MARTOR-876682 format. One line per 3 residues: number of its first residue (from 1); their letters; for each residue x, y, z of N, C-alpha, C. Coordinates in nm, 2 decimals. Last residue first. Layout:
MARTOR-876682
NUM) a) X,Y,Z,X,Y,Z,X,Y,Z ~ ...
This chain:
MARTOR-876682
50) vek) 18.25,19.16,13.64,18.29,19.06,13.55,18.27,19.10,13.41 ~ 18.13,19.34,13.81,18.27,19.36,13.78,18.32,19.26,13.67 ~ 17.87,19.27,13.84,17.89,19.39,13.77,18.04,19.41,13.73
47) gtv) 17.87,19.04,14.01,17.84,19.03,13.87,17.87,19.15,13.78 ~ 18.17,19.07,14.22,18.02,19.07,14.19,18.00,19.06,14.04 ~ 18.41,18.90,14.40,18.38,18.95,14.26,18.23,18.95,14.25
44) kve) 18.59,18.98,14.68,18.47,18.92,14.63,18.44,18.99,14.50 ~ 18.91,18.91,14.74,18.83,19.01,14.69,18.71,18.95,14.63 ~ 19.08,18.79,15.04,19.00,18.76,14.92,18.92,18.88,14.87
41) kav) 19.39,18.91,15.14,19.25,18.89,15.17,19.18,18.87,15.03 ~ 19.73,18.85,15.26,19.63,18.88,15.16,19.49,18.86,15.21 ~ 19.90,18.75,15.46,19.95,18.86,15.37,19.85,18.91,15.26
38) gek) 19.85,18.53,15.62,19.82,18.67,15.67,19.87,18.78,15.58 ~ 19.86,18.27,15.55,19.98,18.33,15.59,19.96,18.47,15.64 ~ 19.60,18.24,15.45,19.63,18.17,15.57,19.76,18.23,15.63
35) ile) 19.63,18.39,15.21,19.53,18.43,15.31,19.57,18.37,15.45 ~ 19.81,18.22,15.08,19.85,18.36,15.11,19.76,18.42,15.22 ~ 19.64,17.99,15.05,19.77,17.98,15.12,19.82,18.12,15.16
32) kgr) 19.44,18.09,14.89,19.41,18.04,15.03,19.53,18.03,15.11 ~ 19.58,18.13,14.65,19.51,18.24,14.72,19.49,18.21,14.87 ~ 19.66,17.87,14.58,19.76,17.97,14.62,19.70,18.09,14.69
29) eat) 19.40,17.76,14.53,19.49,17.70,14.63,19.59,17.80,14.67 ~ 19.29,17.92,14.33,19.22,17.92,14.47,19.32,17.86,14.57 ~ 19.53,18.11,14.14,19.45,17.98,14.17,19.40,17.99,14.31
26) met) 19.46,18.46,14.09,19.55,18.34,14.10,19.46,18.22,14.13 ~ 19.48,18.80,14.03,19.41,18.68,14.01,19.50,18.56,14.02 ~ 19.54,19.09,14.25,19.58,18.99,14.14,19.49,18.87,14.14
23) etg) 19.63,19.40,14.37,19.52,19.31,14.35,19.56,19.22,14.23 ~ 19.83,19.55,14.61,19.83,19.49,14.48,19.71,19.39,14.48 ~ 19.85,19.64,14.87,19.75,19.70,14.79,19.74,19.64,14.65
20) eev) 20.20,19.59,14.91,20.07,19.60,14.98,19.98,19.68,14.88 ~ 20.39,19.42,14.65,20.36,19.53,14.74,20.22,19.53,14.79 ~ 20.60,19.16,14.63,20.46,19.19,14.60,20.43,19.30,14.70
17) ikk) 20.91,19.08,14.49,20.84,19.15,14.60,20.70,19.19,14.55 ~ 20.98,18.75,14.36,20.96,18.90,14.34,20.89,18.95,14.46 ~ 20.99,18.48,14.32,21.10,18.55,14.39,21.10,18.70,14.38
14) tyk) 20.79,18.32,14.23,20.85,18.42,14.14,20.97,18.49,14.19 ~ 20.75,18.16,14.46,20.76,18.10,14.33,20.83,18.20,14.23 ~ 20.73,18.32,14.69,20.83,18.21,14.69,20.84,18.14,14.56
11) dvy) 20.73,18.66,14.70,20.66,18.54,14.65,20.76,18.43,14.63 ~ 20.76,18.85,14.98,20.84,18.80,14.86,20.77,18.67,14.82 ~ 20.53,19.11,15.08,20.59,18.98,15.09,20.67,18.95,14.97
8) rkt) 20.33,19.35,15.25,20.43,19.32,15.15,20.50,19.19,15.18 ~ 19.99,19.29,15.31,20.12,19.30,15.37,20.22,19.26,15.27 ~ 19.77,19.25,15.16,19.75,19.34,15.28,19.89,19.36,15.35
5) vki) 19.66,19.22,14.83,19.77,19.20,14.93,19.76,19.30,15.04 ~ 19.37,19.06,14.74,19.44,19.19,14.75,19.54,19.17,14.86 ~ 19.27,18.82,14.48,19.31,18.86,14.62,19.37,19.00,14.62
2) km) 19.05,18.60,14.32,19.11,18.74,14.32,19.14,18.77,14.46 ~ 19.07,18.29,14.18,19.04,18.36,14.30,19.12,18.50,14.28
């Protein structure tokens, strides 16, 4: 799952600050967790971007 960070947060696994606007690929489970917490949104991947 690809996400875009909408609010700066400290990642509980890496203990690093993740800045707003950062786009990253992660597992669907972790992505959904961050979306639920309100710090990220899903980036829809179209066929042209792959």
